[in-house]
C-alpha angles and dihedrals in degrees: 000000000000110000094340121112091196142358132196129203128197131192139155104312094344141093127187135175144175128207132185108250099180140320094302104020138079127192116210140168143181120211125195141142117286087229088068094059123090105266096236100032121096102150104118095208092055092046098046097058098066093033094057098037095098094044132102111294092236091057091046090051091054093046094047092048092056113109118238095249091052097058126070141167116239122188110213124221136170136171136224108269114267124199096202103083100155152347135222109345097342129087141161132247137187120352091354089064102033116009108191139181115258097241093100093047088228107114098102093030092058091049089054090049088051090055093050093046092047092054092047093047094051090048091050096057132057087206109065093203090056088050091054092052091049090050091051094049095049095042095047089056089053102040102040095067090049091053089053092045091057090056092049092050091048091052089056102039096046099031124143092193107110094212094051089044091053091049090049091052093049091049092050092049103042111022115094115257091244092057092052093047092047089067088066098040111104099170125080128123096312115103108208090201098047092119092057095042093054092051092046091050091052092052093047091048093050091048 
């Protein structure tokens, strides 16, 4: 990979990328529609050869050097966001509550945010069930847009539409790096759990 920490490749209906994962390791993936796979073939090594044949030779070299046990085929699924995560004293967290495509890089991160928000919500209410409902309301507002963002990114990165593909290429070539990265940055000064934190702080102060 030379001096690069990561590289992305886009084609008609396909996205691929490599990322440095340590001094002697590289993480890579290829993403495409399941409709473009042979219907009865799920062996990743058999699939990757024809898929990567037209790609950059450096990417092909990385893919071909990967040992059989280090490559796998994952079928990706998500679900329309739902606001009803639980009832009574039960609730959902992580992928069970908001399964999302990996294009935002937020699957594990949102599960961790769920855990933080759940602890804050339970600490902010004397009634645990009320705390669960508050957790669900606040986390749904945060997670649902990220689920939808993953779908939008996938439609662009793996598009077969020539106009969208041309716009994607122009953006990759001419937009500043900071502008491209900003599309994936979900931090900033906004605290998605501000409502829960303020209530928790009030309870702790009064105690």
